[in-house]
C-alpha angles and dihedrals in degrees: 000000000000091000090051090052091050092050091049092047093051092046091051093050091049091052093045095048115103114259114242109233135193122238124222129204122184126218110252099232093196092058103034131083144156128224133202134190134186130179117245115205087342088275105075133039122222111206139173144170131233106217100191120068120158132177142080149264114231121200112199125213090268092058096254116140126211121194116213112181132170120196121201106226093204089060090075116131120196136168092242123055088202093055090046092054089046092049093050093047124104095263091063126018095349091209095185092059098031110029096168137058110203129200126184119179128211111251112278135183117263088236088070088061089056101041102029128237140134125342110192124184149125123286120200115199129158091356093305123111120202136164115260134185124213127188110230117216117220113268143173092258100113093110095021103224116193110269094000098085119087115174113204120190135169130198147151132231135186107238090207089066087063096047096263097132100143123118095011092162093054103034129053116242089224117086121190115220132193131184127199107184123178117197132216128185110267089235093062 
């Protein structure tokens, strides 16, 4: 009888305990963007901006955040229409075949968003997925308030690792990347 009472008590406590939930924040597409820059002939830098980033940041019940962002390649804006066409062509981003760049971070503590640090994850570009490391800048994201959280991260990738081997004598293999992601509550 005593064992039966203990089992019922524990079952009741388990049912009455609050359920831990995850929290979602969506990327505000109208206030988020990504930038890239690559050296041309080691004298000039070609740069551009991707204006459409969609996705979310999920915070699990343990307080770990995962960034999941998708960048529309065709949303690229550049100073030169000729460079933009070149960049979207098959030898570089191949926007017709691969319209999206996808980044998923490893889970990280929310404190890293506040204090800055390393943001590791996987970047998928041109059908190739490789690990990438971004450096997070400190932000006011500790308690992620809707519209008040801007995540800024900077990193570098080798374009040859993603099959962009064209013009190696004129263009650097190293591409600088930057992300500016503004978050909104998923309920907005």
